C-alpha positions as CSV (number, residue, x, y, z in Angstrom):
1,M,-18.1,15.4,5.2
2,I,-15.0,13.4,4.2
3,R,-15.6,11.2,1.1
4,I,-13.4,8.1,0.7
5,A,-13.1,6.0,-2.4
6,V,-11.6,2.5,-2.1
7,L,-10.3,1.1,-5.4
8,D,-10.6,-2.7,-5.5
9,M,-7.8,-4.0,-7.8
10,N,-8.3,-7.7,-7.2
11,A,-9.9,-8.6,-10.5
12,G,-12.9,-10.2,-8.9
13,Q,-10.9,-12.7,-6.9
14,P,-11.8,-13.3,-3.2
15,N,-9.3,-11.4,-1.1
16,E,-8.7,-10.8,2.6
17,G,-7.1,-7.5,1.9
18,M,-10.4,-5.9,0.8
19,R,-12.2,-7.1,4.0
20,C,-9.4,-5.5,6.0
21,I,-9.5,-2.2,4.1
22,R,-13.2,-2.0,4.5
23,S,-12.9,-2.7,8.3
24,L,-10.2,0.0,8.7
25,V,-12.2,2.6,6.8
26,E,-15.4,1.8,8.6
27,G,-13.6,1.9,12.0
28,F,-12.2,5.3,11.1
29,L,-15.5,6.7,10.0
30,A,-17.1,5.4,13.2
31,E,-14.8,7.7,15.3
32,D,-16.7,10.4,17.2
33,D,-15.1,13.4,15.5
34,V,-15.3,12.0,11.9
35,D,-18.1,12.7,9.6
36,G,-17.8,10.8,6.3
37,V,-18.8,8.1,3.8
38,Y,-17.0,5.6,1.6
39,K,-17.6,3.7,-1.6
40,V,-15.8,0.8,-3.3
41,F,-15.0,0.8,-7.0
42,E,-14.2,-2.5,-8.8
43,V,-11.5,-1.3,-11.2
44,R,-10.4,-4.3,-13.2
45,V,-13.6,-6.3,-14.0
46,E,-16.2,-3.6,-13.9
47,K,-13.8,-0.9,-15.0
48,Q,-15.1,1.4,-12.3
49,L,-13.1,4.5,-11.2
50,P,-14.1,7.3,-8.9
51,E,-14.4,10.9,-10.2
52,V,-11.4,12.6,-8.6
53,A,-13.4,15.8,-8.0
54,E,-16.0,14.0,-5.9
55,Y,-13.7,12.3,-3.3
56,D,-11.2,13.5,-0.8
57,I,-9.2,10.3,0.0
58,F,-8.4,7.3,-2.2
59,I,-7.1,3.9,-1.1
60,C,-6.0,1.5,-3.8
61,S,-5.7,-2.2,-3.0
62,G,-3.2,-4.8,-4.1
63,G,-4.1,-7.3,-6.7
64,P,-3.0,-10.3,-8.8
65,G,-1.1,-10.5,-12.0
66,S,1.9,-8.7,-13.6
67,P,2.1,-4.9,-13.3
68,K,4.2,-5.0,-16.5
69,D,1.2,-5.8,-18.7
70,Q,0.1,-2.4,-19.9
71,G,-2.4,-3.2,-22.7
72,E,-5.6,-3.6,-20.6
73,D,-8.2,-0.8,-20.8
74,W,-8.5,-0.7,-17.0
75,Q,-4.7,-0.1,-16.7
76,K,-4.8,2.9,-19.1
77,A,-7.8,4.3,-17.1
78,F,-6.0,3.7,-13.8
79,N,-2.9,5.5,-15.1
80,A,-5.1,8.4,-16.2
81,F,-6.6,8.4,-12.7
82,L,-3.1,8.7,-11.1
83,D,-2.2,11.6,-13.4
84,E,-5.5,13.3,-12.6
85,V,-4.9,13.1,-8.8
86,K,-1.3,14.5,-9.3
87,A,-2.5,17.3,-11.6
88,H,-5.3,18.2,-9.2
89,N,-2.8,18.6,-6.3
90,T,-0.5,20.7,-8.4
91,S,-3.2,23.2,-9.5
92,E,-5.9,23.1,-6.8
93,E,-6.1,24.5,-3.3
94,Y,-7.9,21.5,-1.8
95,K,-5.7,18.5,-2.1
96,K,-6.6,14.8,-2.8
97,H,-4.9,12.1,-0.6
98,L,-3.9,8.8,-2.1
99,F,-2.6,5.6,-0.5
100,L,-1.3,2.8,-2.8
101,I,-0.8,-0.8,-1.8
102,C,1.4,-3.4,-3.5
103,H,0.1,-3.9,-7.1
104,S,-1.2,-0.3,-7.2
105,F,2.2,0.9,-5.8
106,Q,4.0,-1.0,-8.5
107,L,1.8,0.4,-11.2
108,A,2.3,3.9,-10.0
109,C,6.1,3.5,-9.8
110,Q,6.1,2.1,-13.4
111,H,3.7,4.7,-14.8
112,W,5.6,7.7,-13.3
113,Q,8.9,6.1,-14.4
114,L,10.4,6.3,-10.9
115,A,11.9,2.8,-10.8
116,K,12.2,-0.5,-12.6
117,I,9.7,-3.3,-12.1
118,T,11.1,-6.8,-12.3
119,K,9.9,-10.4,-11.6
120,R,11.4,-11.9,-8.5
121,R,13.3,-15.2,-8.7
122,S,10.9,-16.6,-6.2
123,M,7.7,-15.3,-4.7
124,A,7.9,-13.2,-1.5
125,F,5.2,-14.4,0.9
126,G,4.8,-14.2,4.6
127,V,5.5,-11.9,7.6
128,M,8.6,-10.0,6.8
129,P,10.8,-7.3,8.4
130,V,10.7,-3.9,6.6
131,H,13.7,-1.5,7.2
132,K,13.4,2.2,7.2
133,T,15.8,4.4,5.2
134,P,17.2,7.6,6.8
135,Q,14.3,9.5,5.2
136,G,11.9,6.8,6.4
137,K,13.0,7.5,10.0
138,E,11.7,11.1,9.5
139,E,8.4,10.0,7.9
140,P,5.4,11.0,10.1
141,L,3.3,7.9,9.0
142,L,6.1,5.6,10.1
143,K,7.2,7.3,13.4
144,D,5.2,5.0,15.7
145,L,6.5,1.8,14.0
146,D,9.8,0.1,15.0
147,D,12.8,-0.2,12.7
148,P,12.5,-2.8,11.3
149,F,8.8,-3.2,11.6
150,Y,6.9,-6.2,10.4
151,A,4.3,-6.5,7.6
152,V,2.7,-9.1,5.3
153,D,4.5,-9.4,2.1
154,S,2.9,-11.2,-0.9
155,R,4.4,-10.4,-4.4
156,E,5.9,-12.0,-7.5
157,Y,7.2,-8.6,-8.7
158,Q,9.3,-5.9,-7.1
159,V,10.3,-2.2,-7.4
160,V,14.1,-1.8,-7.9
161,E,16.6,0.4,-9.6
162,V,15.2,3.7,-8.5
163,R,15.8,6.5,-11.0
164,Q,17.3,9.1,-8.7
165,K,17.1,12.0,-11.2
166,R,13.4,11.3,-11.9
167,M,12.7,10.8,-8.1
168,K,14.2,14.2,-7.4
169,E,12.2,15.9,-10.2
170,F,9.1,14.3,-8.9
171,G,9.8,15.1,-5.3
172,A,9.6,11.5,-4.2
173,K,11.5,9.8,-1.4
174,V,12.3,6.1,-0.7
175,L,11.2,5.4,2.9
176,C,11.7,1.6,3.3
177,R,13.5,-1.4,1.8
178,E,13.1,-5.1,2.2
179,K,15.1,-7.1,4.6
180,E,18.9,-7.3,4.3
181,R,20.2,-10.4,2.7
182,P,24.0,-10.3,3.0
183,K,24.5,-13.6,1.2
184,V,22.3,-12.6,-1.8
185,P,24.0,-10.3,-4.3
186,L,20.8,-8.6,-5.3
187,E,19.4,-5.1,-4.8
188,R,17.0,-4.8,-1.9
189,A,13.5,-4.0,-3.2
190,V,11.9,-0.7,-2.4
191,M,9.0,-1.2,0.1
192,A,7.6,2.4,0.6
193,I,7.7,5.7,-1.2
194,R,6.5,9.2,-0.3
195,F,5.5,10.3,-3.8
196,S,4.3,13.7,-2.6
197,E,2.9,15.4,0.5
198,E,-0.5,13.8,-0.3
199,I,0.5,10.5,-2.1
200,F,2.0,7.6,-0.2
201,G,2.6,4.0,-1.3
202,V,3.9,0.7,0.0
203,Q,4.8,-2.6,-1.6
204,F,3.7,-4.7,1.4
205,H,0.2,-5.2,2.9
206,P,-0.4,-2.9,5.9
207,E,-4.1,-3.6,5.9
208,A,-3.6,-7.3,6.8
209,D,-4.8,-8.3,10.2
210,A,-3.7,-11.2,12.4
211,D,-7.0,-13.1,12.4
212,G,-7.4,-13.0,8.6
213,M,-3.8,-14.0,7.9
214,H,-4.0,-16.8,10.5
215,T,-7.1,-18.2,8.6
216,H,-5.2,-17.6,5.3
217,F,-2.2,-19.5,6.4
218,Q,-4.3,-22.4,7.6
219,K,-5.4,-23.2,4.1
220,K,-3.7,-26.3,2.9
221,E,-2.5,-24.9,-0.4
222,K,-1.0,-21.9,1.3
223,Q,0.7,-24.0,3.9
224,Q,2.2,-26.2,1.2
225,L,3.3,-23.1,-0.8
226,I,5.1,-21.5,2.2
227,I,6.7,-24.8,3.3
228,K,7.9,-25.5,-0.2
229,H,9.6,-22.1,-0.6
230,K,10.5,-21.2,3.0
231,G,10.6,-24.5,4.9
232,E,8.5,-25.7,7.9
233,E,10.5,-23.9,10.5
234,K,9.8,-20.5,8.7
235,F,6.1,-21.4,8.5
236,R,5.9,-21.9,12.2
237,E,7.8,-18.7,12.8
238,M,5.2,-16.8,10.7
239,L,2.4,-18.2,12.8
240,L,4.2,-16.9,15.9
241,H,4.6,-13.5,14.4
242,L,0.8,-13.3,13.8
243,R,0.3,-13.7,17.6
244,D,2.9,-11.0,18.4
245,E,1.3,-7.7,19.1
246,D,4.5,-5.9,18.0
247,K,4.4,-7.5,14.5
248,I,1.6,-7.2,11.9
249,S,-1.0,-6.2,14.5
250,K,0.9,-3.1,15.2
251,T,1.4,-2.2,11.5
252,H,-2.3,-2.9,10.8
253,G,-3.3,-0.7,13.7
254,I,-1.0,2.3,12.8
255,L,-0.3,2.8,9.1
256,I,-3.6,3.2,7.3
257,P,-5.4,4.6,10.3
258,Q,-2.7,7.3,10.7
259,F,-2.9,8.0,6.9
260,L,-6.7,8.5,7.2
261,R,-6.3,10.7,10.3
262,N,-3.5,12.9,8.8
263,A,-5.4,13.3,5.5
264,T,-8.6,14.2,7.2
265,D,-6.8,16.7,9.4
266,A,-5.1,18.3,6.4
267,I,-8.4,18.6,4.5
268,I,-10.2,20.1,7.5
269,Q,-7.3,22.5,8.1
270,S,-7.2,23.6,4.5
271,K,-10.9,24.3,4.4
272,F,-10.7,26.1,7.8
273,V,-7.9,28.4,6.6
274,S,-9.7,29.2,3.4
275,A,-12.9,30.0,5.2
């Protein structure tokens, strides 16, 4: 029995990402060779967090607001949760597997002091290319994705200025960076990190599906926001990307499902060897 905890970090705001995460988890649990259950925890409003000992796999969603605000009780509890997962994996035979998305990813990078979090000059929003680093090209979770691959990007903040010494001590690897901008003299943000063998995080939204994003983009306020910052031509290009099976549909269908499969296989293998 595989037990999955989904941590909702959206502060009670309606969000397409949670629908997509639920759908991906339910689809995985419906596979013939998988026996498991899942539960959603509302972290920021209800201050709910799963007991680490009771679950095997954790998926943490993205969410609104600044990751730099550290005074909230829920943030302190979430940081303690991160440390508990890491400590468990250091000391226990049965490992816990953790996937961090966007806001959760930024919080983890900040809490573990692996990089700097800064506010972007303008919001990143839309379907964007994500480029693999040399280490990313060797990453099992990314092997079936192109280079670059495409994903939904939606963030006001970014992970930059990786602290190499701390990364080495931690055993973490930068796997992806944002698109190259030769005319912009700014560091490219980090888009994915392998924190450990069991902990993986991304700054984009691999859970996003084409249908949900198409509906999202059709909202008048979203159209106006994109056209204001990116232009009408870029908006039309994003809509075309949504219909392209090699863009976000491919990322949606590969990354989180492969994480769930790999984590489940590792858990089963660990229990089998011990038995």
